[in-house]
C-alpha positions, 0 to 999 in steps of 0.5 A, a space after each residue: 473886280 478881280 474876283 468878279 473877272 475870275 468868277 466869269 472866266 470859271 463859268 465860261 470854262 465850265 461851259 465849255 467843258 460841259 459842251 465838249 463832254 456833251 459831244 463826247 457822250 452823244 456823238 453826232 451821226 450826221 457829222 460821222 456820215 459827213 466826215 466819211 463821205 467828204 472825200 468820197 468813202 474816206 477809209 472805204 476807198 482805201 479798202 476798196 469798199 463802197 459805203 451804201 448805208 449806215 445806222 446806229 442806235 442805243 440801249 444797248 448801243 449798236 451800229 451797222 454798216 452796209 458796203 459794196 465790196 467788189 461785186 457783193 454787198 456785205 455788212 458789219 454789225 457791232 453791238 454793245 460797244 463792239 463786244 459783239 461784232 459780226 460780218 457777212 453778206 447782205 441782201 437789200 430787197 424792194 417791197 412793192 408799193 411800200 416805203 420799206 426795204 427788206 435787208 437780210 443780214 447772212 451769217 454762218 448760223 443764222 439770217 437776220 431780217 431787218 426792215 428799213 423805213 423811209 421816214 424821218 427819225 431822230 436819234 438821242 442827240 436829236 440829230 435828224 436821219 431819213 430812215 427808221 430800222 428795227 430788228 432782233 438779234 438773239 433774243 434782243 430787239 433793237 431799233 435806231 436811225 440811219 442814212 444812205 450814202 446818197 451818191 453811192 446808193 443811187 449808183 448801186 441801185 442802178 441795178 434793179 433791187 430784187 422784189 422781196 414779196 410772195 408771188 404765189 402760195 401753196 397750202 399743206 395739210 398735216 399728215 398725222 394732225 388733221 387740225 395742222 395747216 400751213 401755207 408757204 409763200 413763194 418769192 422770185 424763181 420759186 424759192 420759198 421765203 415765208 411760212 404761216 401756221 393756221 391759228 397763228 399771228 406771226 409769219 415765219 421767215 425762211 432762209 434758203 440753205 441748199 437744193 437737193 436732187 434725187 431721181 425726180 424729186 427736187 428738195 429745197 432746204 430752209 432754215 426757220 428764222 425766229 427772232 433772228 435765230 435758227 428755230 428749226 429746218 424745213 425740207 420742201 420737196 416737189 415731184 410731179 404734181 405733188 409737194 410735201 413739207 417736212 419739219 424738224 423741229 430745233 429743240 428736239 428734232 421732232 419731225 411734222 410732215 405735210 401734204 399739198 392740199 390740191 383743193 386749195 388753189 395751189 400756186 394762187 395769189 392768195 393764201 388759203 387762210 
C-alpha cells in the first residue's frame, strides 16, 4: 500500500514539474499583456510611456513593442533572445478600404516596413491574438502575432492616422536606356513613397531623407528599401513642368537617370504600367 501511495505521489509530482516547464518554455503572450495592462501600463507608466501594441514570434524568437512617449510614437525590436535590440521612431498609417495597417520602423541606417493585418492569429502556445504581422529585417523574414492595448490605442487613434496610399503617379523614361521605364507613386503632401520598374513584379518602398533647394529646383532625396535594408538612393527633382529621377545603385554607386514622360498622364490616379 505504501509503495502504491508513493507511486501516485511521484506521478503527480512529475506532472506538476512538466506543467511548470511547459509554461516556462512557452510563455503566454496574453498573460504578459494582462499583467502589463492590469494597472494601466505598469512599468510603462513609470517611464512616462504608453503601450500601444505588442507582438512576438519565434524561429528565431523576436518581440516588438510600440509605445507613445511624450508626443512621439517609438518602438523597441528585439531579435534572437535580445542578441539584436533596436529602438527608434515608429509611424503608423491606415490603408484605405483595408483591414491592414502599415507600420514603419525608422533607424539611423534603414526603415523597416511592417504590415499588421487584423485577423485571428494563434502562436505556438495556441494563444489567440487579434493581429498577424510580417516583415523583413536584414536578409531574414519574420512573422508572428500581436495585440493592441485597446484602451491606449483608442486614445491614440483619436488623432486620425495618416493614409498610406499612393494618390498620384508619374512615369519616367530612362535617359540612356530606351527600354528602362519607372513610375513613382506619391502620397500625402506630394512625397514619394513607392517606385516600380517596368517588367519587375515587386514595388520598391522609398524612405524620405531630406529636401534640397537650389534656385528653382526642388529635390527630394530618398533611400531605396529592399528587404528592410538600404539598397540605393533616389534623387527626385522638380523644376517647372519637368521632373527628373537620378538613381545611385548601392553596390557600386552606378548612376541611372530618368525624365518625366509627359505623354503618360503625369500625376494621374493610375500608373502607366
